[in-house]
N, C-alpha and C positions, 0 to 999 in steps of 0.2 A: 716036545717041541713047543706045544701050546702054553706049558707053564713058562718054559722059557721066554716066549714071546710076550706074555702077560707080566713078567718079571722085569722084562727090558722096557716096556710100556710103562710100569709103574716107576722104576728108576727115572725114567725120562720126565714124567709128571712131576715127580718130587723134586728133581733138579730145577725145573722151570719155575716151580712154585717158590722153592727156596731162594733162588736168585731174584725172583720179582719181590719176595718178601723182604730181602736184604738191602735194596735200594730204597733211599728215602727222597728220590728225585720224583718230582710230579710228572706224571705222564699223561697227557692230554687223551681223552676218550677217542678220538680219531686215530692216533697213534696207537693206543693201547689193543684197539680192534686188530690191527695188523700182527701183533704178537698172539692175540687169541686164535686168529686165523692161521697161525704157523707159517706166515711169510718171513717173519722175523723172530730171533730167538733171544732170551734173555742172557744168553752166555756171549752176546756180541757178533754172532755169526748170522749168515742168511737162514732163514728157517727151512725145513723140509719142503715146504709148499711156496717157497719165494719164486716169483715170475718176473719177467721184464719184456717188454715189447721192443721193437725194433723195425727199421725200414731200409729198403734199398732204394737210392735216389739215382734216377737217370736224368741228368740236366744238359740242356742245349742253350747256351746264352751268347748274347753279343754285347760288347761294349761299344757305344758310339761316343767318342770323346767329345764332339762338337756340341751335343746337347748334353753330355753327362747322362746319358741314358743307358740302363741295362735293361734289355728284354730278354726274355728266355721262355723255354718250354721245359717242364718237368714231368716225368712219370715216376710215381713213387709206389712202391709195393710195401704196404704195410702189415706186419705179421703180428697177429693178436695171439700172444702166449698166454693172456689172462683168462681166467674162469669165467669171464662175462661176455656177453654177446652185445657188440656195439652197434648201435644205430646213430650216435651223435659223433660227430667229428670236429675236433678244433684244430685249426690251422692258425699259425702266426704269420702275420704281415708286419714285421718289425718296422719298416720304413713307413707305416701309417702314422708314426710318432710325428712325421713332418706335415701330416695332413691337416688342414685348417680345421680347427674346433677340437682336434684330439686332447685329450688330458695328457699332461706331461709333467714331470717335476724338474725338467732340465731347461734351461733358458736357452731358446734357439734364435739365430738371426731371423728376422721377418724375411729376408730375401730367399730362405731356404723353404719357406712354407710352400707346400704344393698340394695337388690332390691326391697324395699318397700313392699307395700301389694301385696300379689299374689292373684289374683281373678281366681278361678277355674271354677265357674259358675254364670252366671248372667242370670235371667228370668224376663221379664216383662209381667204379665197377661198371663202367661202360654207358652209365645213365647220367646225362647232362643235368647239372644243378642250376634250377631256376631260382634267382633272388626273389621273384615275385610270387613263388609257389604258395598256395593255401594249404596244400596237402602236407607240407612240412615247413619248418622255419628256418631261413637262414638270417643271421643277425651278425652285423659287423659293429663291434664296439671297440674303440681305440685301437688296438693293435691286433686283436683276435678276429678270427672269421669262423663262427660256430654254425654248423648244420645240425638242427635237431631233429629227431622223429624221422629220420630219413627211411624211406621204405626199404632200401638194400641194406642188409646187415652183415655185420662180420662176425661169423661164430668163432667161440674159441678153438684155438688150435689151427685156424685158416687164415688166409691173407686177403686183403683188399687192394684194389688198384686205384690210385687218385692220380687225375692228370690236370695241369693246370698251365695255362699261357699267361704271362703278366709282364708288366715293365713298370719302371719307376725311375726317378731322377736322383743321382747321387748329388748329396749336398755339397755346396762350395765353401760356404763361411762357417757354419757350425761345427761341421766334421766330428760328430758323436761317434767315437770308436771308429770312424772310417770317413772317407771324404774324398773330394777331387783337390789335390794340393796345388795342382796347376795344370794346364790344358794337356800334359802329356804324362800326369802322374795320378793314379787312383788306388785306393784302397777300398776293398767292398767286402763288408762284414754284414751279418744278419740281412742278406740281400735276396733270399729267395723264400717262396712259401714253403713253410715247415710244418710237419705234424707235431703238435704238442705232445707232452709226456703223459700217458696214462698209466699211473702206477697203483701199488696196493695200499697206499695211505690215503691219498686224496682224489682218485680216480684222475679224471682230466685236470690237467694244470691249465687254470683258466686265468692265472694272475697276468695282468697286461704288461707289456713294457713300456715303462714311464720315462726311462731315461737313466734310472740309478742303478736297480737291480739288474743282473747281467743274464745268466745263464742256466739252462736246465734242459738237458736234451737225453734221448736214448742212445744207445751205441748202434751207429748205423754204417751203411757201406755207401759209397759215392763214386759214380763213373760220370765225369764232367768234361764238357767240352766247351771252351770259351774261344769266342772268334773276336778278333781284335784288328784295328788296321794294320797294314804292312809296317814293319820297323818296331812295332811293339812287342816287348816280352812279356809274359805272364808268369808268375810265381803264385803257387797255391797251395792248399792243404793236399795231401797225396804226393804220389810219385808221377812226374811228368812221363807220358808214354811215347811223345813223338818229337824229342828235343832235336835229333839228328834231321828231322825234316825241316825245320824251322830256322836252325843256326847255321851260320857260315861254318865251314869245315874246321877252321883255326878255333873259333870260339868252342865248338863242340868237343873239339880235342882238349881244351883246357878244361871244360866242365868235366868230361870223363877222368881226367888226372885228379881232378878236385875230389871225386867220389872216392878215390882210394888214398889221399894224401894226408899225412899228419901234419903237413905244413900248408898254410893258407895260399892258395892259388888265385891270381888275379884274373878272373874269367873274361870280364869286361873291362876294358880301360877307356879312359878319355880319349886316348888315341884311335881306339876302334871306331868310336863315334865320330871322330873327325874325318876318318878313312872311309866311313860308310861300310865297315867291315863288321857288321854284327847279326843281321838277320838275312835269310834268304829273301829273294825277290817275292813280289805278290801283294796285289791290291789290299787282300785280307790275309791273315794268318789264322789258324785255329790250334789251340793249344789243349791237348787232351791229358787228363788227370785221372788216376784211380787212387781211392783211399778205402781201406778196410777197417772196421771197428773203431770208427772215429765219431764224436758227437756232432760235429758241426763241419762247414766247408766255407773258406774264406779264399779271396784272391786278390792280388795286386798286379796293376798293368802299368808299365811306364816305357817310354822310348829313350830316356836319357841318363838314367841312373847306372852307376857302376855296380859291378857284382863280383864279390869275392866268395871262396868257399874252401872248406877242407872236410875231414872226416875224422871219426874218433870211435875207437873200439869201446863198446858200452857193456859187452858180455864176455868174459875172459873164458867161460866155458865153451861158448859157441863161436868165438871170434866175430860176432855181428858188430858191424859198424853202422854209425848214423852220420849222414850228411848235414853238415851245419854251414849255412851260408849266410850273407849279409848283402843288402841292397841299399844304396845310398846315393845322396847328391854329391856331385862333384865339388871338391874344395871344402867340404864340411870337417870342421875340427874333430879329430879322434875317431873318424869314421873307418879309416884304414885298418883299425883295430877291433871292429865289431866282430867281424867273422872268427878272430881269435877268442874274444870274450864269449861268443856263442858256444864254440868248440869246448872251451875250458868249462862252461855252464853245463853242458851235457856230461862232460867227463866227471865233474865233481858230483853232479846230482846222481849219476849212476853208480858211483864208487864210494861216495862219503855220506851225503845226505840227499835223499832218504836211502841212498844205497840200494836202490832197485834199478836194474838196467832200463835205460830209456825206452819208452815203450813204442816210440813211432820210428819210421826210417829216415825221417829227415825233420830239420826245423829251419825256417827262413826268417830272419829278422830283417824286417823291411822298415828302415827309418824314413818316413816319409814326411813328418811333421816337423818343419824347421822353426815354427814359432810356439812357444809354450812347451811345457814339459809334460811328462806322464807316457804311458804305453798302454797297450791293449793286447790281451792274449787271445788267440784263436788257435784250434788245433793244428800244429805243425807250422804255424805262422804267428808272428809278432808285428804289431803296427806301433812302432815306438818313435817317440821324439828324437830330434838331435839335441844334445846337451852340450853345454859350454864347458864341462869340466869331465875329466876322466872317470872319477869315482861315480858321477851321477850317470855316466853311460854305461858304466860297468853294472851299476845297481838295477837299472831298468832293463838291463839285457838279461841278468840273472832271474830277477823277479818274474818277468813275463813268461820266460822258458821254464821256470819252475812251476807255472801253472799247468804244465803238461800232465803233472799228476794230480794236481787238485785245481780244478774241478774235473779236467777231461777224462784222465784214465780212470778216475774213481766214480764218475757219474754223479758229482754232487749238485744237489738243488741250491745253487747260491741266490737264488730269487727269494728263498725261503731262509737260507742259513749262510749269508755272504762269508761269516767268519770261518766256516768250514773250509774254504779254499783260500780266501785272501789272508788269514791267518797262517796257514802253512806255508804260502809263498813269502811271505814276510820272513818267518821263522828261518827257512832255507836261506834266504837272501843274507840275513845277518851273518851266517857262518861263512858262506862261500864268497861274499864280497870281501871279507877279510883276508881269506886266502888268496885272491887275486890282487887286492890293493891293502896291503897290511895297516896302512895308516888311516884307513877308512873304517868307521865304526858306526852303524846305523842305531844301535841298541840304546845307547844313551839318549838319543833324540826321541825314540818311542817312549822311554820311561818317562822323559819330562812331559810328553803329551798326555800320557796317563795322569800325571801329577795334576795336570790343569783341569782334566775333564771328570775324573771319578768323583762320584758323589754329586754331581750336578744334575739338573732336572733333565738335561738331554741325554743322558746316559741310562738307557734302558737294560733289563737283562738281556744278555747274548741270546738267550733261547727265544726271544721275541722274533717273530717271523720278520725277516728283513724288508719285505715289501710294505710292511705298515709302519716302517720308521721313517717319521719326517722331521727328525730334529737335528740339530747341529752335531748330535754325537754319532750319527751313522758311521763317519769315517773311523773314529776311533773304535767303535764297536766292532766293524769289519777287520780292521788292520791292527792297531796297537794292542788291544786288550788281549785277543785270542793269541797274538804272538808271544806276548809276554807269559800268558798263562802256560803256553807250551814250553817255554823257556824253564818256568819255574817248577813245571811238571818233570821235566828231563833232570833238573837238578836234583830233586829229591828221590827220584826212581833210580838215578844213575844212568849213564849213556847206554850201557849194554841192555838193561832191562827196558829202558824207554824204547830204543832201537827194535827191540824184540817184539813189544807191543805194537809198534807203529807197522812193523814188516806183517805182523798178523792181520792188522786192521786192513791194511793195503791188498795182501795177498786173498783175503776172503771176500773183499767187497769191490775190487776193481771191475769196472764194466757194469755194475749194478748201480743202486741208489741208495747209498748208506744216508742214514738221518743221524742226529746227534747222539741218540741213545744207543746206536750200534756202536759208535765210536767209544762213549764212555763205558758201556759193559765189555766191550773187548778189552780195553786197557784194565779194568776191573778184574778179569779173568786171568790175563796174563801176568798182571802184578800179584795175584793171589790175594788181595784184599779189597774191601769195599772203599772206593776213592770218593765217596759222597761228600765227605768232609771237605773236599777240594772242588769238586764239581759244583755243589751247591752255592757256595758264595762267588764264584768266579764266572759262572755260567747262567745263574738262575736268579740272582739277587742285584738289586742296585745299591751295591755297597762300595767300599773304599779301603784302603789300608793307611794307617796313620800310627807309625811306631814312635815311642818315646822312651827315654830312660826315666824310670820313674825314680831310681835312687840306688844306692849301693849298700851292700851288707859287708861288714868287716869282722873277719874271725882269723882263722889261719890263712886265709886267702881272701881276695876280694870278689864277690859276687854282684854282678851287674843285673838288675832287674828292669828287662825291657818289656813294655806294656804295649799291647796292640789295642788303639783306642778305636779303630775301625772294625770291620767285618772280614777282611779279606786276608787269608793266609799267605804270608810272604817271607822270603828269606830274611835272616837277620845277620848283617854284616857290621861288625864293630871294629872301629879303629881307636886303638889304646896309644896314647902319647905318654911317654915316661919323662921323669924330670931330666935325665940325661940327654934328652933329644931323640932317643931311640923310638920308633912306633912300630906297632904290630896290628895285623888285622887278623879277625876271626870270622869265619863263615859257618853258619847253620842253616840247614835248608827250611822250606817251609813247613815240614812235616813236624817242626817242634810244636805247632798249633793243632796238629791233628785230633787231639782228643778234647778240644774245646777250650784249651787253657788261654788265659788273657794275659798272663805274665809268663815270660820265659826267663829263667835264671841262668846266667851264664858265668861260670867260675873262671877266674883267671889265677893261674898258679905262676906267681913271678915274686922274686924278693925285691924287685925294683920299685921305686916310688913313682905312683901315677900321678900325673898331672890333669890329663883330661881323657875323657871317653866320648866318642862320637859315633852315631849311626850313620853309615854311608850307603849310597844307593849303588847297586852293581846289577842286579836282575829286577828287583821288585820296585814298584811305585811306593810314593810316600807322600799324601797330600799336603803334609805340613812339615816342611824342613826346618822350621824355627824351634822345635821342640827336640832337636836330635843331638844336642851337645850337653855334656854334664862336666863341669869344672870340678876337680877333686881338690880339696883343701888339706893340706898336711896329712896325708894317709900314708904310712909306711908298712908294709906287710912284713 
């Protein structure tokens, strides 16, 4: 038995060493230590020593519309599954971004500048925290509240309890991912004091929220009660527990019908508001929600918006259904279709891309913003704008719902690697929007953006921590470049192998905290090859792609010499025009460059006389389109 154990250990060590040696990717020291400690593995799977902390949140909050104030009490049980004893605690006070003097990289309306989050009480394991204590240190910087050297510790394998009372004012003009859209319409995200992530790579995540980078949280459980004035309805992360208590019987009956309906049900109509037939009587109403295994909690409250909903089967093996609903202003164009868009998004995400059953029991699309575009994802909730065209409304709906998988289900640190979630959400959106609106195609626009941006000073390597990027290339680095890279990766791996690798990555890492190397190594293992030739230029270098037709060779056939003047491997798409007016296209995946070649030779077997050869763009960028055409003079094969 001992010999067998020693042999297994020796084989495992050899496998790790071999995998580590095979990659040519630079691994920073802090990241490499995680692999050395066994919390991560060079095969792209969580290591045998992997751990992750989590919390149970019980929150009681009240929204006061007249003053746009949210006040609340939270009791947080924090479970320390790490091997470390904790006597430092980091809380996030996101709304301190609106505090006078706070650092931010997002322009805010001066009317929204406040005193930030007011903390009335903070207790750790029954001991009150004094902000003036000399025995330990309490530091409040930007959006973080850090308690250091606290005498009460949380040992490994135990839990601690943190209690906090707070209040803040919801912004009205700036509306950064949330806001007061009018006197009776509110979306509240990033709104409660939150325990920061303590992970195996960096320890406490002390990166501050400056407005650009978004999300990094553990997988938590929430039990939340939100009190609002009578007549207000609350939609939130999680499943509402007391709908029947708050809604008029007829409205509740429609809601129940929508939970099991394949067709969109108009739950609340304009006529219902006119007749006062929406909520039960009461000066105040409390709405109760529960959510399990989610990284964050958001809510919307409104007294005038319409509400539609339906459900969709996401898992054919279990017949599990997901509720998809939409909340929107009366009279807004295309809004009556949003619940349908949401339903189709959930269905296509579950069965086509990524083809993983939708992980949450519901998704609410709240279209609160009527001025300006964009959208914002929160778990089981979207805060989207009202678009003036159908394709735009479909696109924002698909994109924000797609974020359910990345970052939420996967636990991505998008503060550090925004491309690990925005790139995937964009990738899924390309395919699914075309399924819902065939004439719409976002891919060419993304390629054009990369054509303009690649090779410029503002474009840093994708592996650069997102929180450190302050250039005009940030958007392209987070969205366009990774999305196109995933498209090119799928093109040369083939759809079946690509999906197999994606499923392996998702199934191994959901609910945890994958980093780029986990993604790279997982795809390497499933593909059965070292893909560093692709990862290195696309994710670690400040390169670009520039293909040109260097010339042709004539023998029994015509050979086109395509040269890559840049550093990025991209697909080769040729359009050949013949003298008789017929054209023909040829496609070769980016793998033609995998061995370091700078020239790809494409053989054209045809008896026809060629008049022109062009490089066209389908998937890959090309920063110089002026050298993509070659006129052929009197060449007959």
